[in-house]
C-alpha positions as CSV (number, residue, x, y, z in Angstrom):
1,M,29.4,58.9,38.0
2,K,32.9,59.0,35.9
3,S,32.6,55.3,36.4
4,K,29.3,54.7,35.4
5,I,29.8,56.6,32.2
6,I,33.0,54.0,31.7
7,L,30.6,51.5,32.5
8,L,27.8,52.2,30.1
9,N,30.2,52.7,27.2
10,F,32.0,49.7,27.9
11,F,28.4,47.8,28.0
12,L,27.3,49.7,24.7
13,L,30.8,49.3,22.8
14,Y,32.0,46.0,23.4
15,C,29.4,43.7,25.0
16,F,27.9,43.2,21.7
17,A,29.2,41.0,18.6
18,G,30.2,44.6,16.9
19,N,30.8,47.4,18.1
20,V,29.8,51.3,16.9
21,I,32.3,51.2,13.8
22,N,33.9,47.6,13.4
23,K,31.7,45.1,12.8
24,G,30.6,41.9,14.3
25,G,28.5,38.8,13.1
26,H,27.7,35.1,12.0
27,I,27.5,32.8,8.6
28,D,24.5,30.4,8.7
29,N,21.9,28.7,6.2
30,I,24.0,28.2,3.7
31,Q,22.5,26.0,0.6
32,L,23.3,24.3,-3.0
33,Y,21.4,24.9,-5.9
34,S,22.4,23.2,-9.7
35,T,20.8,26.0,-11.3
36,A,19.1,29.7,-11.6
37,T,16.6,28.2,-13.9
38,N,15.9,25.2,-15.6
39,F,17.5,24.3,-18.8
40,F,17.3,21.5,-21.6
41,Y,20.3,22.4,-23.6
42,N,23.7,20.1,-23.1
43,Q,25.8,23.1,-24.7
44,F,26.6,26.1,-22.8
45,Y,30.0,28.4,-22.0
46,V,30.9,29.2,-18.9
47,L,32.0,32.8,-18.5
48,C,35.2,33.5,-16.9
49,F,36.0,37.1,-16.0
50,D,39.6,38.2,-15.3
51,S,39.0,40.8,-12.8
52,E,42.6,41.4,-12.0
53,T,43.0,42.2,-15.3
54,Y,39.9,44.7,-15.6
55,E,41.1,46.6,-12.1
56,K,44.4,47.5,-13.5
57,Q,42.8,48.6,-16.9
58,N,43.2,53.3,-16.6
59,S,40.7,53.6,-19.2
60,T,37.4,55.8,-18.1
61,E,35.1,53.7,-20.3
62,K,35.6,49.9,-19.5
63,D,34.4,47.7,-21.8
64,I,33.7,44.3,-20.1
65,T,33.6,42.1,-23.0
66,K,36.7,42.6,-23.6
67,F,37.7,40.9,-20.7
68,I,35.6,37.9,-20.7
69,E,36.6,34.2,-21.7
70,Y,34.1,31.8,-23.2
71,I,34.7,28.3,-21.7
72,P,32.9,25.3,-23.2
73,N,31.2,23.3,-20.6
74,T,32.8,20.1,-21.6
75,H,36.2,21.7,-20.8
76,Y,35.6,23.2,-17.5
77,K,37.6,22.6,-14.8
78,G,36.1,25.2,-12.3
79,G,38.0,28.7,-11.1
80,C,35.5,31.1,-12.6
81,E,32.9,31.8,-9.9
82,Q,31.3,34.7,-9.8
83,I,29.8,36.3,-6.2
84,G,26.8,38.5,-5.6
85,E,25.0,40.0,-2.6
86,V,22.1,41.6,-1.5
87,S,21.2,43.0,2.0
88,E,18.6,44.2,4.6
89,Y,19.1,46.9,7.5
90,Y,17.7,46.2,10.6
91,L,17.5,49.7,12.7
92,F,17.7,49.0,16.6
93,H,18.1,45.6,15.3
94,L,13.9,45.5,14.9
95,F,13.1,47.5,12.1
96,P,13.8,47.1,8.4
97,V,14.4,50.4,6.6
98,S,15.7,48.6,3.7
99,G,14.3,46.4,0.9
100,K,13.9,42.7,1.1
101,I,16.2,40.2,0.8
102,D,15.7,38.3,-2.8
103,P,18.1,35.7,-4.1
104,E,16.7,36.3,-7.4
105,Y,18.3,39.7,-7.6
106,A,21.8,38.6,-6.2
107,I,22.1,36.1,-8.9
108,A,20.9,38.6,-11.2
109,T,22.8,41.3,-10.9
110,V,26.0,39.1,-11.6
111,V,24.4,37.4,-14.8
112,Q,23.9,41.1,-16.0
113,K,27.4,42.3,-15.1
114,L,28.5,39.4,-17.7
115,E,26.0,39.4,-20.1
116,G,25.6,35.7,-19.7
117,D,22.1,33.4,-19.5
118,T,21.6,32.1,-15.8
119,M,24.3,31.0,-13.4
120,I,25.1,27.3,-12.5
121,N,26.5,25.6,-9.3
122,I,24.9,28.1,-6.9
123,R,26.0,28.2,-3.0
124,T,24.4,30.9,-0.7
125,W,24.7,31.7,2.3
126,H,23.4,34.4,5.0
127,E,26.0,36.9,7.1
128,T,24.5,38.9,9.8
129,H,26.9,42.0,10.6
130,Y,25.9,43.4,14.0
131,Y,26.5,47.2,14.5
132,S,26.1,47.7,18.8
133,L,22.5,49.1,19.2
134,L,22.9,50.9,15.6
135,G,21.4,48.1,13.8
136,K,22.5,44.8,12.2
137,V,22.9,43.7,8.5
138,R,21.5,41.0,7.0
139,V,23.6,39.9,3.8
140,L,22.6,37.2,1.3
141,K,25.4,35.9,-1.1
142,V,25.4,33.9,-3.6
143,K,28.4,32.0,-5.7
144,G,28.5,30.3,-8.9
145,D,29.2,29.8,-12.5
146,V,27.8,32.4,-15.1
147,I,27.1,30.7,-18.4
148,K,25.6,31.5,-21.7
149,F,24.2,29.4,-24.0
150,T,25.2,30.5,-27.7
151,L,29.0,32.9,-28.3
152,P,28.4,36.3,-29.4
153,K,30.0,37.1,-32.9
154,E,32.9,39.0,-31.3
155,A,34.1,35.7,-29.3
156,K,33.9,33.1,-32.2
């Protein structure tokens, strides 16, 4: 009897891509997009957010706009990409119990966080995290540059 319990425990916890506590999974469906919306404007600013300095600030009210640098598109060399994500949970790998994956929501959360207008140079991918028999989580991640068409008065 004891050996059957050990064998069942081994099967349930270690024979899947993930077990009860640790997640396992894979990445798939990688795609590239030039912009989130169409625009016909030749001058815009890339928003470069300094997240390290922002996290070190001890104030209870954190104003994110103080940590954003506005770089003209002609001078931008890269390195200011932002990442957003949205997920969907499947109970027992079959039943979706959360909202659907919406790429526009993932992009909008990043753009709204930095008070930008849209996102360019977008890369997307899906991650699947398995949690044994409990279920799986499908995560859509987006990575790109947040832009703004006009400078705010405080940044001029």
